[in-house]
N, C-alpha and C positions, 0 to 999 in steps of 0.2 A: 289511855292517858287522858289528857284533859283539853277542853276547848273553852274559849270565851266568846260570847256573842254580844256585841254592844247593845243590840235592841231587845234582848231577852232578859226578863227578870226571873223566869222559871227555867230550870235546866233539869232534864231527866238525866240521871246518872247511870251510864251504861258501860258494861265491860264484856269483852269476849276474852276468855282465858283458855288457852290450849296447852296441855301438858303431854308431851310425847316421850315415853321412856324407850319404846321399842322401835328401832330403825332396822332396815333390811340387812345392814352389815353387822356381823356379830361384834366387831370392835367399836361400833357406834351406839351400843346400848347405854342408856343412862339410868341412874338410880333415883334421882330426886324430882324429876319433872312433874310427875303426877302429884306427889306431895306438894310441890311448889304451887301447882295449879289449884289444888283443893284448898290449901291454906290461904292463898291470895284471894280466892273466890269467897271464902268464909269471912275474911276481914273486910273485903269490899262490900259484902252484903250487910255487915254490921254497921257500915257507915252509909247505908241506904242506896247502894248501887244495885241495879238489876243486872245480874251476872248470868252469862251463858258460858258453861264450862264443857269442854270436850277433852277426851283422853285418847292417846295412841291412834291418831287419825292417819290415814294414807294421804298422799299428796292431793289426790282427787277429792277426798273427804274434807281436807283442810280448805281447799279452794272453795268448795261449796259452803262450808261453815262461815268463812269470811264473807262470801257473797251474800248469804242469807242474813248474817248479822248486819252487814252494810245496808241491806234493804230495809232494816227496821230503824235506822238512824235518821233523825230529822234535824234541821238547823237548830242550833242552840243546845243540843244534847252534850252533856259532859261525858266524854269517852269516845268522841267521834274520830279521833286520830290514831286508833290502834294499829291499823294495818296499812296505812298509807305511806308510800315511799316518797312521794312528792306531795307533802301535806298542804291543804288549803290554808289560807290565812287564819290566824287565831287557833292554831293547833300546836300541841306540845307532844313530841314523840320521844320515848326513852328506850334505849337498847341496853342490854346487859353487858355488852362489850363492844369494842370498836369493830369496824368493818373487816371482814376476812380473818377474824380472831374467834377463838372458842371460849365460851364462858365456862368457868369452873362449875362442875357438878357437885362440888362439896366433898367432904369426907364421907366415907361409907357409914360412919356412925352419926352423921348429921341428919336432921329431919328434912332440911332444904338445901338447895344449891346456894352458893355464896351470895349472888345478887339478891335472890328472893329472901334470904335470911335477913339481909340488911333492909330491904324494901319493907318487909313486914314490920320490922322494929321501928323504922322511921314513920310509917303511916300510923301505926297503933299508938305510938308515944309522942306524937307531935301535933301541935297546933300551928305549925309553920305552913307557909304557902307552898305550892307545888314546886317552885324553883328551889326553895330552900330544902325541901324534902329530898329532891333528887341530887342536889349538890352534896348533901350529907351521905346519901347512899353511895354515890360515886366515890367520895373520899374514903369511906369505910371499906368498900370493895377493893379499891386501889391499894390501900394500906395492908389489908388482910391477905391479899394475893401477892404480897411482896412486889408490887408495882407491875404485875404481869397482866392483870385484867383491868381495863380502863373503860368503864361505862361511858356511853356516848349519848348525849341528848340533843334534840333539835328543838329549839324554842322558837316557834313561829307566832307566839302570842303578840299581837299588835296593839290590842286594846290596853290602855293604861289601867293599872289595878293589879291586885293580887288574887289568885285563885286558891281556895282552900278545899282540899278533898273531903274533909270530914263533914262539912255542911254545905258544900257546893256554892259558897259565897264568893262573889267578886267584889272586892273593896276598891272603889275608885280612889285614885291618888290625886 
């Protein structure tokens, strides 16, 4: 996701993207998570993010990947709030669905899951700021899921201004 830092004019754009299709329970296997991770990684790279992508990690591997990624983040990086449950100031975190709910994996014929489909569309086709992008994604997911999937965002951005993902600009208001 994104962060804003009042004293920084340069922001490295960083993302950790993990797609897991294979879980230990047979009824927990998913179809689109690896496609989601690959497609989101490609799009983020196109808009100048440095992306670290992983597939089908065990719990231990995921913890290590998150820890390793976290060790590369410095103040001012755009992407600093990806794995934080209690995010620091100036952090934006977006979830595909509300707590204790399951995100739609999409139709078998779809390339991506429901949330990622709309996320890719809104980032690729938008010059809107991060808040507007995720409001659009949430509205589209909620409507397409017949009000069953409600994305949840946590906006902890305290600095005045707008953050644009495509060019990592913060516009003061």
